[in-house]
N, C-alpha and C positions, 0 to 999 in steps of 0.2 A: 796614645798607646806607644810604648817603647818596644819596637821589634828588633831583636838582635839576630843577625845572620852570621854564621861562622865564615871566617875569611876564605877557607877553601871552597865552601859552597858558592860564595859570591864570585870567586875566580872561575869556577866551573860554569856558572850561569853566563858570565860575560864571554867565555870561550865558546860556549855552545851558540850564543846569540851571534857572535862574530862569524862562526863557521856557517851558520844558517844564512846570514846576510851575504857572506862572501861567495857562496857556491849555491845560489838559489836558482840558477838556470840549468836546463838540461835538454838533451836532444830527444825528441819524441818520435821522429820518423825521418827517413831519408828517401828521396826520389832521384833517380838518374834518368835523364832525358837525352839519349844520343841522337844526333842528326848526321847527315852526310859529311858535314864540315867541322862540327864541334860537338861538345858534350856539356850539358848543364846538370849540375848536381845541386840539389836543394835540401838543406837541413831545416826541419821544423823544430822550433825551440819555444820554451815557455816565455822567454823575455827577449828584448833586443840584445843581440850578441855584440860583445866587445872583442875584437879579433886583430890578429896580425899574421903575416905569412911570409915565407921565403922559399925559393926553389933549391933543390940539391941535385947534383949530377952524379953519374956513374954509380948506381943507376939513376934514372930520371925520377924525381919525387917532388911533390909539393907539400910543404909542411905548414899547417895552420894551427895557431894557438888561439883558443877561445877562453877568455877570462871568466871567473866566477861561475864556472860550469862543472857539473859532475859528469863522469864518463861511465855510463852503464848500458849504453845502447849497443846491440849486437849487429854489426855490419854484415855478418855472414849471410843473413837472410834477405838482403837487399838485391833485387834483380838488377843485373848489370849486363847490358848488351853493347856497351861502348867499346870501340876499337882503341880509344885513347887511354881509358882508365882500366888498370889491372885490378886494383882492389883498394879499399879504404881500411885503415887500421889505427889503433891507438899507439902512442909512443910515450916515453917518459916526459911528463909535463914540466913546465918551468917551476911550478910551485903546486902546493896541495889544493889551491883554490881554482885551478884551471885544468884544461885538458889540452892535449896535443894530438892532432889528427895528421896522419901521413897518407897522402894519396900516391900510390905507386902507379907510375905511368908507363905506357908502352912507347911513347914518343916524346920528343922535345915539344913543349907546349907553351902557349902564351896565356897566362891566367888573368881573369878579370873577376874580382870578388867584391860583393856588395851585399848589404842587408836590405830587407824589405819589411815594411810595416804590415800589420794584419789587413788582408783584403779577402773577403769571402771567396772561396770556402777555406782560406788558409789563415794561419796566425803569423807570428813573427818567423822570419826566414833568413837564412844565410845562403846566398846564391854563389856558386863557384862555376864560372864559365871557362871551359878549357878549349882553346883554339889551337889547331894544329899548325905549328910554325913551319914544319917541313913541307907541307902541301897546301900552302895558303890558297884561298879561293881565287885571288887575283891572278896567280901565276899559272894554275893548272886547270881550274874549272872554267875559266873564261875562254870562249872561242877566240881565235885570232880576229883582229879587226878587218872587216870586209865592208865594201860599199853596199849599203842597203838596197839601193835601186840600181841594178845592173842592166846595161844595154846588151843583153845576150839572148838572142832568139832561141838558142838551144837549151837554155837553163829551164829546169822544171822543178824549182824550189817549192816546197810545201808552204802553205800559209800557216804560220806558227801562232798558236793560241796559248798564252801563259795563264794557267789557272791557279789562283791564289785562294786556298782554303783558309779562311780567317782563323786567327788565334792559334792554339796548339801548345802542347807540352804543359809547362807550368801556368800558362795563360788559358783558362777554360773558356774565356769569353762570357757571354751572358748565361745565366743558369735558370732553367725553367722551374715552374712550381712543382713538377714531379721529379726535379733533380737532374734534368737533361743538360748536358754541356753543349754549348754552341760549337765548340771546336770539333766535336764528333759529328755533328750534323753537317757542318760545312765540308769536312773531309769526305764524307760519304757522297754528298752531292757532287763535289769536285771530281772524285774518282769516276763517278757515273758519267759525267760530262766528258772527261778525258777519254774514256772508252769509246763513246759515240764519235768523238772527233777523230780518234786514231783509226776507227773503222771506215772512215770516209777518205778515199784516195784524194790526194791534193791538199790534205790538211794534216797537221800534227799538233798534239797537245804536249805542253811542258808543265808538270806539276811543280809549283813553287815549294810545296812540302807534300810528301807522299806518306807521311807517318805522323805519329803523335809527338811532335817536337815543335819548338818555337823558332820562328824566323823573324828577325827585326824588320820594322817597317821599311827602312831604307834598303835593306838587303833584298826584300821582295821584288822591288822594281829593278834592282841591279841584276837579279837572276833573269828577269824577263829581258832586259837589255842585252845581257851576255848571249842569249839565245836568239837575238834579233827578232823578238816577238812582234807580230803584226797587231796583236790585241792583248791587253792585260785585263783579266776578269777576276775580280775579288768577290768571293762568296761569303755572305754573313747571314745571321739570323737576328733580327731586331729585338729590342726589349724596352719595357717601360715600367714605371713604378706601380702601375695598376694593370690588372689583367684585361681591360677592355680593348685597347688598341689592337688591330689586326691588319693583315694584308701585306703584300709584297711591294717593293719600291726599287727604283734604279737611280743611282747617283753618278754624276760626272764631276770632273774637276772644275772648280769655279775659276773664272777669269782672273780674279784677284790672286788666288793661290797659284795659278799658272804663271802670272807675271812675277810673283815672288820667286818661284822655283827657277824661272828663266833667268832672273837676276843672279841667283846663286850659281847657276851653271856658267854664266858668262864670267863670273869672278874666278872660276877655276879653269884655267886654260887647258890643264891636262885632261879635263873631262870632255873636251870637244870631240875627240875621236870616238869615245863611247857614245856620245849623244848623236853624232852625225854619221857614224859608221864609215869613216874614211874621208869625209869632207874636210876634216881638220887639216889634212895635208894641203888642201887648197887654201885654207885660211892662213896656215903658217907661211906659205910661199907668196902670199899676196903682198902688194906694195903697201907702204905705210899710209898712203892716202886712201886706201880702201879699208880703213878701220871699221867702217860700218858693216862690212860683209858678214862677220860672225853674227851680229845682232839680226841682220836681215835673214840669213839662212835659218838660224835657230828659230826666229820669230815665225817664219813660214812653216817650219816643221811643227811648231806649237799649234798654229792655227789649223793646219791640216789634221793633226791628231785630235784636236778638240772637236772638229767637224765630224770626223769619223766616230768619235766617242758618242756624240749626240745621236747620230744616225743609227748606230748599233743599239743604243739604249732605247730608242723609240721602237725598234723592231722587237727587242726583248720584252718590252711592256705589252706589245700586241700579242705576243705568244703566251706570256704569263697569264694574261687575263682569261685565257682559254682553260687554264688548269687550276687557278687559285684566285682568291680575292685580292684586289689591289688596294694598297694603303695610299699610294699617290699615283694618279693617272697620267702624269707627265714626268719626264726625267727631271731630277732635282740636282742643282749645282751646289756643292759644298766644299769647304776647306777641310777635307778628311785626311788623316795621317797617311793612309795607304795610297791615296790618289795624289801623287806628287810628280809624276813624269810629264814634262811638257813635250816629250818626243814620242811617246808610245800612247796610242789610243787606249784609254782606260775607263772601265766602268766598275762600279761596286753594286752588287745585287743583294738586297735584303730579301731573303726568300720567305719571310714571314716573321711573326712575333713569337719568339720562344717563351715570352712571358704570358702569352695567351694560352690557357690550358688546351683549348681545341686545336690551335695551330701547333702547339708543342707536340701533341699526339700525332698530328699529320706529319710533322717534320721527322718524327721517329719511325714513320711508316715507310718502308722501302719502296712501295709502289708509288707513293706521293713524291718521294725524292726523285724517282726515275722520271716522273712526269715533269718535274721542274727541270731536270737535266735535259730532257728532250726539248722542252720549250727553249731553253738557252741555246742548245745546239742548233735548232732550226733557225732561230733568229740570226745567229752568228754565221751559219752556213749560207743562208740566203743573202746576207749582206755581201759576203766575199765572193759569192758566185756572180753577183751583179756588179761588184766593185773590186775585182781582183787586183792585188798589188802587182806592179810591173815585175816581170822576171819569174813569176810563179807559174806552176802548171795550170792553175785555174785561169790565169790571164791568157795563156797560150790556147787553151781550149775555147775560151770565149772568142778570141780573135779569129780562130780558124774553125768556124762552125756553120752549119746550115740546118734546116729542119726537115723532118720526115713524119708523115702521119701513118701510124701503124695500121696495116690492113690484115685481113684474115689470113692466118697461117704463118705470119711473120713472127720472128723471135729476135732477141738481142744478138744471138750468135749469127743468125742469117743476115741481119743488118750490118753487123761488124764485117762479115765476109763481103757483102755487096759494096760497102763504102771503103773497104780496105783500112779499117781502124780496129782498135781492140775493144772488146766488150767492157774492159775496165774504164777506158776513156769515155765511152758512151754513158756509163753509169755515173762517172764523175760529173760530166757535163749536165746531167739531168737530176743529180742528187738522188739517185736510186740506191736503195739498200737491198734490192731483190732483182732476180733475173726475169721476173714476170712483167709482161707489158700487156696493155689493154688495146683492143681494136678501137681506133679513132684517137688514140693518145698521140699528141704531138711531141716528138723528141728532137732535141738538139743533137745534131751529128757533128762531132769535131772533124776537122780535116786532118788527113795524115801528114 
């Protein structure tokens, strides 16, 4: 069959096909995830984005060109709580087959832009990380370097517990059969644990993230180190490809991973002060024939932190078994990404399997999350009451203490007056959350 097509129709078909091929990508949605130190912007697209970008000054802007993409998305409806980002808008594109985005900024920023392949529940993405150049974390968020173990009888430092709620922001973690996100479960448990710790005199909680935003794995332990944490607790919810597995478990840093991380630390001399909290000055002033001193000091720090990690994890397991089923009855050692610190005692707690329908329901139940938080709190509190770090209030109370058996008619206020100590210090020494005492109860009485 001889099919004749008019030349103008053929040109039109080729032009239409070319345009369809050239601009077949589009923006479907936008999410903005602000955190205390940066902001992550995520564009959801139909296809893998081809992009380029450059900054502009006076005023501060970031211009992003995305090739083969149509521009019909309305940015005005996107929720924006970022202190760095003022707005997102379109501008004149380089050509008709591309779009140009302009991010109007409130400050001078350091951008990091990359694309991500589809990963449930998301498709193709373009990620724009905005870091604040003016107030970098290293310069203002980090406390000044101090010696971790001070010989100061008057110091009453709190025991610092860094609580890491796993995942966050663009990273939902594991997703349950009912659609629950691990990141929400871990944050809820983490906040409940932090409240319990903060309500106990002599202890203080630091939340690695206190909102729905992502913190990089390396940054999580950095935050704990900056606050001189005595323990790093990472909270997660496990998952498997089938719904049968269930139960909680506790993980610690493996010796192999610890040795690897120790080697990395020793290769970076500028990290010594962060790792040792002041001991780097001793290392730097040492004679050349004492080259083994850094390895010895950091090795001892590693061994001590790993011992503490295991002891705390055993206590956590004993408390968790009272409120939930256990998947592993002993602490497990693994090379997990978030367990990387050879200097900070660290544990990772899998609070249950979110892939198990029954446990997913429990993990979304506030009463069950509170039970888990109380179990973690008791194990952590008991450990540091019996093994208080030197220079802390708990260490002072343990050193200067005696016992008293409560008799009829006695109260905390009466005992505090008799022994010339505060009610607060008696409660701290005995892990009391109430002013009520029982006849026959044996109390530890700290010395004034």
